[in-house]
Each structure stands twice: as C-alpha cells, then as structure tokens.
N, C-alpha and C positions, 0 to 999 in steps of 0.2 A: 852632213856627216857621211862619210863612206864607211858603211858597216857590213858590206858583203865582200868576201874574198873569192876571186875566181882564179883557178889554176888549170892551165892547159897541160896535158900530159901526152906522152907517146909510149908505145910498147917498147920495152928494152930489146936490144940486140945482143948478140954474142959478145960484142966488144964492151958492153956495160958490166961493171963488177958489183954494182949496188942498185937497189931500187928505192925510190922515194915513196912508193905506195904499191899496193897490190889491187888490181881491178879484175874481177871475174877470174881469179886464179892466174892472172898474168902480171909479171913484174913490169912496172912502169916508172918513168922518170918525168919530173916536172920540166916543162919547157919555159913557161912564162907565168908569172903571178901578177895580178892587178887587183885593186880595190875599186868598188863602185858604190854609189848610193843605193838606197833601198828602192824597190819598185820593180815591177816586171819589165818595163821598158829598159831600164838601166842594166838589168841582168841580161836580157836578150841582146842588147847592143854589145855588152862586154863579151858574151859568149861568141857572137859573130866575129868580133875583132880577134879573139884568140884562135878561133878555128880557121882564120885565114892562113895560118902557118901550115904548110902542107904536111909537116910531120905530126901534127896534132891528131890524136885519135879520139879525144874527148876533153871535156871541161868539168872540173869539180867545182861546185858552188857551195860555199859555207857562209852562214851568217856569223857575225862576230861573236855572238853569245855561244854558238855551237863550237866555234874554234876555241873559245875560252874553256869550255867543258873538256875538250880534247887535251888542252894544255894542262888543266888541273889534274886529269886522270894520269897523264904522263908524269907530272911532278909527284903525285901521290905514290906512283909505282917506283919512282927513282929513290924515294925516301925509304922504302921498305927494304 
C-alpha cells in the first residue's frame, strides 16, 4: 500500500498569482505529486526522483494519516 505522499515544490515568481503552500515565509507552488510505499528507501528514492526537476527547491513528505489530519482540520474550518 502506498501511504506516503511526496510533493515537490518551487518558489513562486512574480508571474504566479497564487501559492499552494508557504515554506519559510516564501510562497511556493507544487510541481509534481507522487505516492510511495512506507519505508526510508521508498521515501529517499521518491525524493531523488522529484528533485531531478531543476525547478524543484524541495520536497514535502506526508504520511497518509497526517494528510488526513490536515483534511479533517480543513473540513472542520469550512463548516464553521
């Protein structure tokens, strides 16, 4: 089962009008998202794959349960 989500991102440029996330006070946009199985080797391999893109400045790694917590918090806030 693939339960880890990896997302490469890049720093936004002046041409961007929205950000997907903020990293260290910098607006960023996702480049590519993939899922991998658990384990250090699978995560390392996935990160290396995503960092091959010359625009990538980093990779965010989320476990499926952590991602579910973020979604739950979002949905709770949307209901308020």
